C-alpha positions as CSV (number, residue, x, y, z in Angstrom):
1,M,-7.6,30.1,41.2
2,S,-7.5,27.2,39.1
3,T,-9.7,24.5,39.9
4,L,-8.2,21.0,39.6
5,L,-10.9,18.6,37.5
6,R,-11.9,14.6,38.3
7,P,-12.7,12.8,34.7
8,S,-16.5,12.5,36.9
9,D,-16.7,16.6,36.7
10,F,-15.5,17.0,33.1
11,T,-18.8,17.9,31.3
12,K,-19.5,19.5,27.6
13,E,-21.3,22.3,29.4
14,L,-17.8,23.1,30.7
15,F,-15.9,23.2,27.7
16,L,-19.0,24.8,25.7
17,D,-18.9,27.4,28.1
18,Y,-15.3,27.7,27.2
19,V,-15.9,28.1,23.8
20,C,-18.9,30.8,23.9
21,N,-16.6,32.8,25.9
22,T,-14.0,32.9,24.0
23,P,-13.2,35.5,21.0
24,F,-13.0,32.3,17.8
25,A,-9.5,33.6,17.0
26,K,-8.1,33.1,20.5
27,L,-9.5,29.7,20.9
28,S,-6.6,27.5,21.7
29,V,-5.7,24.2,23.1
30,L,-2.7,26.1,26.0
31,D,-5.5,28.1,26.8
32,F,-8.0,26.0,27.8
33,F,-5.0,24.4,30.3
34,Q,-4.2,27.7,31.5
35,K,-7.5,27.9,32.4
36,F,-8.3,24.6,34.0
37,E,-5.7,21.9,36.1
38,L,-6.5,18.9,33.7
39,S,-5.9,15.3,34.5
40,S,-4.3,13.0,31.9
41,Q,-7.8,11.7,32.1
42,D,-9.4,15.1,31.2
43,E,-7.2,15.7,29.2
44,K,-7.5,13.0,26.7
45,F,-11.8,13.9,26.7
46,F,-11.0,17.4,26.4
47,C,-8.9,16.7,23.3
48,A,-11.8,14.1,22.1
49,R,-14.1,17.2,22.6
50,W,-11.5,19.7,20.3
51,C,-11.3,17.4,17.6
52,H,-15.4,16.9,17.5
53,F,-15.5,21.0,17.6
54,M,-12.8,21.6,14.6
55,T,-14.4,18.6,12.5
56,K,-18.1,20.8,12.7
57,I,-16.0,24.4,12.0
58,K,-13.7,22.7,9.1
59,N,-16.1,24.5,6.3
60,I,-16.6,27.6,6.7
61,D,-15.2,30.7,5.7
62,Q,-13.3,32.0,8.8
63,K,-10.9,29.1,8.3
64,S,-8.9,31.1,6.1
65,K,-8.8,33.7,8.7
66,L,-7.0,31.9,11.7
67,D,-4.0,33.1,12.8
68,D,-0.8,31.4,14.3
69,N,-2.5,30.8,17.3
70,W,-5.2,28.5,16.1
71,K,-3.1,26.8,13.6
72,A,-1.2,25.8,16.5
73,S,-4.4,24.4,18.2
74,K,-4.7,22.8,15.3
75,N,-1.1,20.9,15.1
76,S,-2.3,19.6,19.1
77,M,-5.5,18.7,18.0
78,T,-3.9,16.4,15.2
79,R,-1.1,15.0,17.8
80,F,-3.6,13.8,20.4
81,W,-6.2,12.2,18.1
82,S,-4.3,9.1,18.1
83,K,-5.7,9.0,21.9
84,I,-9.0,8.5,20.7
85,G,-8.6,7.1,17.6
86,A,-9.5,6.2,14.0
87,E,-10.6,9.3,11.7
88,E,-13.2,7.4,10.1
89,K,-14.8,6.5,13.4
90,R,-14.8,10.1,15.0
91,E,-18.2,10.8,15.8
92,A,-19.2,7.7,17.2
93,R,-15.8,7.4,19.5
94,L,-16.3,11.2,20.8
95,D,-19.9,10.5,21.4
96,H,-19.0,7.7,23.9
97,Y,-16.4,9.4,25.0
98,I,-17.8,12.5,26.0
99,D,-21.6,11.7,26.3
100,G,-21.4,8.6,28.3
101,L,-18.3,9.6,30.8
102,Q,-21.2,10.5,33.7
103,D,-22.9,7.4,33.3
104,T,-20.0,5.0,32.8
105,V,-18.7,6.3,36.4
106,E,-22.2,5.8,38.0
107,K,-22.5,2.5,37.1
108,E,-18.8,1.4,38.5
109,K,-20.0,2.7,42.0
110,Q,-22.8,0.6,41.6
111,E,-21.0,-2.6,40.7
112,V,-18.1,-2.1,43.5
113,N,-21.0,-2.0,45.9
114,K,-21.9,-5.7,45.0
115,V,-18.1,-7.3,45.6
116,Q,-18.7,-6.6,49.2
117,S,-18.8,-10.4,50.7
118,L,-14.6,-10.9,51.9
119,E,-16.3,-15.0,50.8
120,V,-16.5,-13.5,47.5
121,M,-12.9,-11.6,47.2
122,C,-11.6,-14.9,48.4
123,R,-12.8,-17.0,45.8
124,I,-11.9,-14.1,43.4
125,K,-8.5,-13.7,44.3
126,R,-7.9,-17.6,44.3
127,K,-9.3,-17.7,40.8
128,E,-6.4,-14.9,39.4
129,L,-3.7,-16.1,41.8
130,S,-2.0,-17.3,38.2
131,L,-2.0,-13.3,36.8
132,F,-0.4,-12.4,40.5
133,D,2.1,-15.6,41.4
134,S,5.5,-13.4,39.5
135,L,4.8,-10.7,41.7
136,P,6.3,-10.3,45.2
137,S,4.3,-11.9,47.8
138,Q,3.5,-8.5,49.5
139,T,2.8,-6.4,46.7
140,S,-1.2,-5.8,45.0
141,P,-1.4,-4.6,41.5
142,S,-4.2,-1.9,40.8
143,L,-5.1,-2.3,38.0
144,R,-7.2,1.4,37.9
145,Y,-4.1,3.1,38.6
146,G,-1.3,0.9,37.7
147,K,0.4,0.8,41.0
148,R,2.0,-1.8,43.8
149,V,1.0,-1.0,47.4
150,K,3.1,-2.4,50.3
151,L,1.0,-4.8,52.3
152,P,1.8,-5.3,55.6
153,S,2.5,-8.7,56.7
154,I,-0.6,-10.7,57.9
155,P,-1.4,-13.3,60.8
156,S,-2.7,-16.6,58.8
157,V,-5.9,-16.8,59.5
158,M,-7.8,-16.9,56.0
159,P,-9.3,-20.7,55.7
160,S,-7.9,-22.8,52.4
161,F,-9.1,-23.2,49.2
162,P,-9.9,-26.5,47.7
163,S,-8.2,-26.9,44.2
164,H,-11.0,-27.2,41.2
165,S,-10.4,-31.5,41.3
166,A,-10.5,-31.5,45.0
167,K,-13.6,-29.9,44.8
168,K,-14.8,-32.6,42.5
169,S,-14.2,-35.3,44.9
170,M,-15.6,-33.5,47.9
171,K,-18.9,-33.1,46.1
172,N,-18.8,-36.9,44.8
173,N,-18.2,-37.8,49.0
174,D,-20.8,-35.7,51.1
175,T,-24.3,-35.0,48.9
176,S,-25.6,-32.3,50.9
177,H,-22.6,-30.6,51.5
178,S,-22.8,-30.6,47.1
179,A,-25.8,-29.0,47.0
180,E,-24.7,-26.5,49.3
181,Q,-21.6,-25.4,47.6
182,E,-23.4,-25.3,44.3
183,D,-25.4,-22.9,45.5
184,I,-22.2,-20.9,47.3
185,D,-20.5,-21.2,43.8
186,S,-23.7,-19.8,42.0
187,A,-24.2,-17.5,43.7
188,L,-20.2,-16.1,43.7
189,D,-19.9,-16.7,39.8
190,T,-23.1,-14.7,39.3
191,S,-21.3,-11.2,41.3
192,E,-18.2,-12.3,39.7
193,K,-19.3,-11.8,36.1
194,S,-21.6,-8.7,37.5
195,A,-18.2,-7.0,38.5
196,P,-16.0,-5.5,35.9
197,R,-12.1,-6.9,35.9
198,D,-10.6,-3.6,37.2
199,M,-12.9,-3.3,40.1
200,I,-12.3,-6.6,41.4
201,S,-9.0,-6.4,41.4
202,L,-9.3,-3.1,42.9
203,S,-11.4,-4.6,45.8
204,W,-9.1,-7.5,46.5
205,S,-6.4,-4.7,47.0
206,A,-8.1,-3.4,49.8
207,A,-9.3,-6.1,51.8
208,E,-6.0,-8.1,51.6
209,S,-4.4,-5.5,53.7
210,S,-6.7,-7.6,56.3
211,Q,-5.9,-10.6,55.1
212,P,-3.1,-13.1,53.9
213,R,-3.1,-14.3,50.2
214,P,-4.3,-18.0,49.7
215,K,-1.8,-20.2,47.7
216,A,-2.8,-21.5,44.5
217,P,-2.8,-25.4,43.5
218,V,0.0,-26.5,41.6
219,E,-2.1,-28.8,40.1
220,A,-4.8,-26.2,38.5
221,D,-1.9,-24.5,36.7
222,I,-0.6,-27.3,35.3
223,S,-4.6,-28.7,34.7
224,E,-4.7,-25.0,32.6
225,E,-1.7,-25.4,30.7
226,H,-2.7,-28.8,29.4
227,S,-6.3,-27.3,28.3
228,E,-4.6,-24.7,26.4
229,F,-2.9,-26.9,23.9
230,P,-5.0,-30.0,23.8
231,D,-2.5,-32.8,22.8
232,P,-3.8,-33.7,19.2
233,T,-2.6,-37.3,19.4
234,T,-5.0,-38.5,21.8
235,N,-8.0,-38.8,19.2
236,L,-6.9,-40.0,15.6
237,M,-9.9,-42.0,14.4
238,H,-10.8,-39.1,12.5
239,F,-7.6,-39.0,10.4
240,K,-8.3,-43.0,10.0
241,T,-11.6,-41.7,8.5
242,L,-9.2,-39.3,5.9
243,N,-7.2,-42.3,5.3
244,Q,-4.1,-41.4,7.0
245,D,-1.8,-43.8,9.3
246,I,-2.5,-43.3,12.4
247,E,0.7,-45.9,13.7
248,W,3.9,-44.2,13.9
249,T,6.6,-47.1,14.7
250,C,10.6,-47.3,14.6
251,N,12.0,-50.8,15.0
252,G,9.4,-51.5,17.4
253,T,10.2,-48.3,19.1
254,D,6.1,-46.5,19.3
255,M,7.2,-43.0,18.4
256,I,3.9,-41.3,18.9
257,E,4.7,-42.2,22.8
258,K,7.9,-40.9,22.2
259,Y,6.7,-37.8,21.1
260,R,4.0,-37.1,23.7
261,E,6.5,-37.7,26.2
262,F,8.8,-35.0,24.6
263,R,5.5,-32.6,23.8
264,A,4.6,-32.6,27.6
265,K,8.1,-30.7,27.8
266,N,7.9,-28.4,25.4
267,L,4.5,-26.2,24.8
268,G,6.8,-23.1,24.9
269,P,5.5,-20.1,22.6
270,Y,7.7,-21.1,19.8
271,S,7.3,-24.7,19.8
272,L,6.3,-26.5,17.0
273,A,5.1,-29.2,19.4
274,R,2.1,-26.8,20.2
275,D,0.7,-27.5,16.8
276,G,1.3,-31.5,17.2
277,I,4.2,-31.3,14.8
278,A,7.1,-33.7,15.2
279,D,10.4,-31.6,13.9
280,L,12.8,-34.5,12.0
281,T,15.1,-31.9,10.8
282,P,18.3,-32.4,11.9
283,D,19.1,-30.5,15.2
284,S,15.7,-29.9,15.7
285,D,14.7,-30.4,19.9
286,F,12.8,-33.4,19.2
287,M,15.9,-35.3,17.1
288,K,18.1,-34.2,20.3
289,F,15.4,-35.5,22.7
290,L,15.3,-39.1,20.9
291,T,18.7,-41.6,22.1
292,P,20.3,-41.6,18.6
293,N,19.8,-45.1,17.7
294,V,15.9,-44.3,17.3
295,A,16.3,-40.3,15.7
296,S,18.6,-42.3,13.5
297,D,15.9,-44.6,12.4
298,A,13.0,-41.9,12.9
299,R,15.4,-39.5,10.7
300,K,15.4,-42.5,7.4
301,S,13.4,-40.9,4.8
302,R,10.2,-43.3,3.4
303,L,10.7,-41.8,0.0
304,E,12.4,-43.3,-3.0
305,P,16.1,-41.8,-4.1
306,I,15.0,-40.0,-7.5
307,D,17.6,-40.6,-10.4
308,I,17.7,-36.8,-12.4
309,T,19.5,-38.2,-15.3
310,K,16.3,-40.9,-16.1
311,I,14.0,-37.9,-16.3
312,W,16.1,-35.7,-17.8
313,P,18.9,-37.6,-20.1
314,T,20.8,-34.5,-22.0
315,F,21.4,-33.7,-18.0
316,A,24.8,-35.5,-17.7
317,T,26.2,-34.7,-21.0
318,I,25.7,-31.3,-20.8
319,S,26.9,-31.0,-17.4
320,E,30.2,-32.8,-19.0
321,R,30.8,-30.4,-21.7
322,V,29.1,-27.0,-19.2
323,F,31.0,-27.6,-16.2
324,K,34.5,-28.5,-17.3
325,S,35.9,-25.2,-15.5
326,T,34.4,-23.8,-12.3
327,K,34.9,-20.0,-12.8
328,Y,31.7,-18.3,-14.3
329,D,33.2,-16.4,-17.1
330,D,34.1,-20.2,-19.1
331,I,30.8,-21.5,-17.8
332,A,28.9,-18.4,-19.3
333,A,31.1,-19.2,-22.6
334,A,30.2,-23.4,-22.5
335,I,26.7,-22.7,-22.2
336,K,26.3,-20.1,-25.2
337,K,27.6,-23.1,-27.3
338,E,24.4,-25.6,-26.0
339,D,21.3,-26.0,-28.6
340,M,18.6,-23.4,-26.2
341,S,15.7,-26.2,-27.9
342,D,17.0,-28.4,-24.9
343,P,15.3,-27.5,-21.4
344,V,18.1,-28.1,-19.6
345,A,20.3,-25.7,-21.5
346,S,17.8,-23.0,-21.5
347,Y,17.5,-23.8,-17.6
348,M,21.4,-23.2,-17.3
349,F,21.1,-20.1,-19.3
350,S,18.2,-18.4,-17.4
351,I,20.5,-18.8,-14.3
352,I,23.5,-17.7,-16.2
353,M,21.7,-14.4,-17.5
354,S,20.3,-13.8,-14.2
355,Y,24.0,-13.6,-12.4
356,S,25.4,-12.0,-15.4
357,H,23.4,-8.5,-13.7
358,Y,25.8,-8.7,-10.6
359,F,29.0,-10.7,-12.4
360,T,29.1,-7.8,-15.0
361,F,30.6,-5.5,-12.7
362,Y,31.6,-7.8,-9.5
363,K,33.3,-10.7,-8.9
364,E,30.9,-11.8,-6.4
365,I,27.6,-10.7,-5.3
366,P,27.5,-7.4,-3.7
367,Q,26.9,-7.1,0.1
368,N,23.8,-4.5,0.2
369,L,21.5,-6.1,-1.7
370,N,18.2,-6.3,-0.2
371,E,16.0,-9.3,0.1
372,R,13.8,-9.5,-3.0
373,E,16.9,-8.9,-4.8
374,G,18.5,-11.5,-3.8
375,F,15.8,-14.3,-3.9
376,T,14.0,-13.1,-7.3
377,D,17.4,-12.6,-9.3
378,L,19.5,-15.9,-7.4
379,T,17.9,-18.4,-5.5
380,W,14.4,-18.3,-7.0
381,S,16.0,-18.6,-10.5
382,F,17.1,-21.7,-9.6
383,L,14.1,-23.0,-8.0
384,R,11.5,-21.7,-10.5
385,G,13.6,-22.5,-13.4
386,A,13.0,-26.3,-12.1
387,L,9.5,-25.9,-11.4
388,T,9.1,-24.3,-14.8
389,M,11.0,-27.1,-16.8
390,S,8.7,-29.5,-14.7
391,E,5.5,-28.0,-16.1
392,I,4.7,-26.3,-12.4
393,E,3.4,-23.0,-12.0
394,T,4.8,-20.7,-9.6
395,R,4.6,-16.7,-8.1
396,H,6.8,-15.2,-6.1
397,L,7.2,-12.4,-3.9
398,E,4.2,-11.5,-1.3
399,V,1.8,-14.3,-2.1
400,S,-1.0,-14.8,-0.2
401,I,-0.9,-18.3,1.7
402,R,-4.4,-19.5,1.0
403,G,-4.1,-22.0,4.4
404,V,-3.3,-19.3,6.7
405,E,-6.5,-17.4,5.7
406,E,-8.6,-20.2,5.5
407,R,-7.3,-20.9,8.8
408,K,-7.7,-17.2,10.5
409,N,-11.2,-17.4,9.0
410,I,-12.5,-20.9,10.3
411,D,-14.8,-19.3,12.9
412,K,-16.1,-16.0,11.4
413,D,-19.2,-15.0,10.3
414,L,-18.4,-13.2,6.9
415,L,-21.9,-11.7,6.7
416,T,-20.9,-9.6,10.1
417,T,-17.2,-9.4,9.8
418,T,-14.3,-8.3,8.1
419,K,-12.2,-11.1,6.5
420,E,-8.9,-11.5,7.6
421,S,-5.7,-11.7,5.4
422,G,-3.5,-14.6,5.7
423,Q,0.3,-14.2,5.9
424,F,2.5,-13.9,2.3
425,A,4.9,-16.2,1.0
426,D,8.1,-15.3,-1.5
427,G,7.5,-17.9,-3.4
428,V,4.5,-20.2,-4.4
429,A,3.7,-23.4,-6.9
430,F,0.3,-24.5,-7.5
431,L,-1.5,-27.9,-8.2
432,G,-4.8,-26.4,-9.7
433,D,-5.5,-24.1,-6.7
434,N,-3.8,-25.8,-4.2
435,Q,-1.0,-24.0,-3.1
436,I,1.5,-27.4,-3.2
437,Y,4.8,-25.8,-2.2
438,L,5.8,-22.8,-0.5
439,A,9.0,-20.9,0.2
440,E,11.0,-18.0,2.7
441,A,13.8,-15.9,2.0
442,S,16.3,-13.8,4.1
443,L,19.1,-11.3,2.9
444,L,22.1,-12.9,1.6
445,H,24.2,-11.3,3.6
446,Q,24.1,-10.0,7.4
447,P,20.4,-10.8,8.1
448,K,18.8,-10.0,11.4
449,A,19.7,-12.6,14.1
450,G,16.3,-13.8,14.6
451,K,15.4,-13.8,11.0
452,K,15.9,-17.5,10.9
453,G,14.3,-19.1,13.3
454,Q,10.9,-16.6,12.7
455,D,10.9,-17.6,9.2
456,E,11.0,-21.3,9.8
457,F,8.5,-21.4,12.3
458,K,6.3,-19.1,10.4
459,L,6.9,-21.8,7.2
460,V,6.4,-24.7,9.2
461,R,3.1,-23.2,10.3
462,A,2.3,-22.5,7.1
463,M,2.8,-26.3,5.5
464,R,0.8,-27.8,8.2
465,D,-2.7,-25.0,7.3
466,S,-1.7,-26.1,3.8
467,W,-1.9,-29.3,4.3
468,I,-5.3,-29.3,6.4
469,S,-6.8,-26.8,3.6
470,Q,-5.9,-29.4,0.5
471,V,-7.2,-32.4,2.4
472,K,-10.4,-30.2,2.8
473,A,-10.7,-29.5,-0.9
474,T,-10.1,-33.0,-1.8
475,C,-13.0,-34.0,0.3
476,Y,-15.3,-32.3,-1.5
477,E,-14.8,-34.7,-4.5
478,S,-12.9,-38.1,-3.1
479,I,-11.1,-39.9,-0.5
480,P,-7.4,-37.9,0.1
481,R,-4.6,-40.3,-1.0
482,R,-3.0,-41.9,2.2
483,G,0.5,-40.0,2.7
484,I,-1.0,-37.0,0.9
485,A,2.0,-34.3,1.2
486,V,3.2,-30.4,1.0
487,F,6.2,-29.0,0.1
488,G,8.4,-26.2,1.4
489,S,12.1,-24.7,1.2
490,S,13.5,-21.9,4.0
491,S,16.5,-20.0,2.6
492,Y,19.1,-18.3,5.0
493,K,21.6,-16.5,3.2
494,D,23.0,-18.6,0.6
495,Q,21.7,-22.1,1.6
496,T,18.3,-23.1,1.4
497,K,16.6,-26.2,3.0
498,L,14.3,-28.4,1.1
499,W,11.0,-30.0,3.5
500,R,8.2,-32.3,3.5
501,M,5.4,-32.5,5.6
502,E,2.8,-35.3,5.8
503,F,0.8,-37.1,8.5
504,R,2.1,-40.3,10.3
505,G,0.1,-40.5,14.0
506,T,1.0,-37.0,13.9
507,F,2.4,-34.2,11.5
508,Q,5.9,-34.9,10.2
509,L,8.6,-32.2,9.1
510,S,11.4,-33.8,7.1
511,E,14.3,-32.5,5.5
512,F,15.0,-34.1,2.1
513,D,17.7,-32.2,0.8
514,T,19.9,-29.1,0.6
515,F,22.0,-26.8,-1.5
516,M,23.8,-23.5,-1.3
517,I,23.9,-20.9,-4.2
518,P,26.9,-19.1,-5.4
519,L,28.1,-15.8,-4.5
520,K,31.3,-16.0,-6.3
521,K,32.9,-16.4,-9.8
522,Q,35.5,-18.4,-9.1
523,E,33.2,-21.5,-7.1
524,F,30.5,-20.9,-9.4
525,G,30.3,-24.0,-11.5
526,R,30.4,-26.5,-8.6
527,K,27.6,-24.7,-6.2
528,M,25.6,-24.2,-9.3
529,K,25.5,-27.9,-10.5
530,F,24.6,-29.3,-7.4
531,A,21.9,-26.8,-6.8
532,M,20.2,-27.4,-9.9
533,K,20.2,-31.2,-9.4
534,S,18.5,-30.3,-5.9
535,C,16.2,-28.3,-7.3
536,L,15.4,-30.6,-10.4
537,E,14.5,-33.5,-7.9
538,L,12.4,-31.0,-5.8
539,A,10.3,-30.4,-8.8
540,A,10.3,-34.2,-9.5
541,R,9.2,-34.7,-6.0
542,I,6.4,-32.1,-6.3
543,N,5.5,-33.6,-9.8
544,G,5.2,-37.5,-8.4
545,E,2.7,-36.0,-5.4
546,F,0.4,-34.7,-8.7
547,A,0.4,-38.2,-10.1
548,Q,-0.4,-40.3,-7.1
549,R,-3.4,-37.8,-6.3
550,D,-4.5,-38.1,-9.3
551,E,-4.1,-41.6,-10.1
552,E,-6.1,-42.1,-6.5
553,M,-8.6,-39.7,-7.2
554,S,-12.2,-41.6,-7.3
555,Y,-15.9,-41.0,-7.4
556,V,-17.4,-41.2,-3.5
557,P,-21.2,-41.0,-3.1
558,Y,-22.4,-37.6,-1.0
559,D,-23.1,-39.4,2.3
560,E,-19.3,-40.3,2.3
561,R,-18.1,-37.3,1.3
562,A,-20.5,-35.7,3.9
563,K,-18.3,-38.2,6.6
564,L,-15.2,-36.4,5.3
565,A,-16.1,-33.3,5.5
566,D,-17.0,-33.7,9.6
567,A,-13.9,-35.6,9.9
568,V,-11.7,-32.3,8.5
569,R,-13.9,-30.1,11.0
570,L,-12.1,-32.4,14.1
571,I,-8.8,-31.9,13.3
572,Q,-7.3,-28.9,15.1
573,P,-6.5,-25.9,13.9
574,T,-3.5,-24.3,14.2
575,T,-2.6,-22.4,17.3
576,P,-2.6,-18.3,16.6
577,T,0.6,-16.8,16.2
578,P,2.3,-15.8,19.3
579,S,2.6,-12.0,19.9
580,K,6.3,-10.9,19.7
581,V,8.3,-10.6,23.1
582,R,11.1,-8.1,23.6
583,K,14.3,-10.0,23.5
584,S,17.0,-10.3,25.6
585,K,20.3,-11.2,25.4
586,S,19.4,-15.0,26.1
587,Q,15.9,-15.1,24.4
588,M,15.2,-15.5,20.7
589,P,12.8,-17.3,19.3
590,T,14.3,-20.7,17.9
591,R,12.3,-23.6,16.3
592,K,11.2,-26.4,18.8
């Protein structure tokens, strides 16, 4: 008769007995399962030992003589191996799962016995109420077995527990009670730490059948939420040390207070307010929150307008000759007549050549282009050409973002832990070693529904990381210039938005231009001209940022630089990227 095994009964001896008493060619996972009725836990541990055994005999001569049954067992072993762990950690993991099984079970039994006091269990439940508030009031989760147990209705005999703030007030009013309460709290905290989390929850499940569930104070939940994402605008003195504006007013309106009011109501997982970023781009939630007059004042850019013709005098004259027609073929023929020693003519010709790979065969850009093709051949030809004309170095396609990498490894000891890689940008422009411009792109045709929001959320946070990284790098030599800025572009389908981020009381994201690339031969000329002007303006603004940083760079004594480094460390790092959630029809990540 088969014997049902529990995890605590499974041992190496059981497995070795089977191996020693079964002919080598007949060893099989299926054969073992037929001899014993294995639970899910037993199956996992047996597969671990089976993999270990296979490793030991992988080089023996009998391997070439294995029959089909043995090969089937090898396949089963490979399939089950994913339950145990990575192949390179095989030996250590197997010893842990098999040899330590009995000790683990005994330790769990001993630790459960420590949680005996009803007062202890009540306190534990009160602290964990926030985890179970989403469940019905008459259900209790059992973390050990993953089930919900129905509980009977119990009269309210459980004493209420004061909130954390109320407990502080009680301590201030009654010193004798304070000493007693502290002793109890200390004992309870010790018991909580000694008991594993799954056993604590299991113990409470058994206890709550005789006592009602205490109600969690609402104030505690609110304070915990705010403590997780502290307001970065409450203390700005370190930004003042870094020579940045810490005040933000628009026609007498204190915009910092307005932003704090908005931030308190918008701390969702995909909200930029978590990181103290005020989104001043059109149609953002923050701009909708403001009154029309205040929003208009806040949107007004402090950037001076740029006249492209003053930087590139031949742009106007060449444009008059080339863009007499809007058709691609006419424009291509006209550009070939221009002097290619002129950088503007060369810029136009490079765009025409990129489009010729498609317009030689089609009247419009094919809809089956992948993201890299569309960005590299079309959108990036406008951006890179303008940046190269302005002598700005660029890279594209999966470029590691240095600021994000620094943020992810800021608290790590790289002598003992592995360095974590950062995110990747579709395009980057450099100022020395600093990535002053980042680009994100999507498919030109039919991108995924959430792609726009995801890319913009990623880009804005990466711009914040880059801003902090560049301020930190500047502090090694000098005081950062006031209003130091970084740039970015977000391309979705055929439209590209040009952004700028600076710090003024809070991080501010502003949009200073947009352009659309041509996708058809018939509309080519007009869109090409406008897109070139926007990209040349972007290049001019980046060059202006270069010049201002160099102009204001001056020697600073070491003690002053040490103070600057301390101020940089006080900047709250960008919050970790939220975990992806399973979206419903009414749920999609959007930029806030």
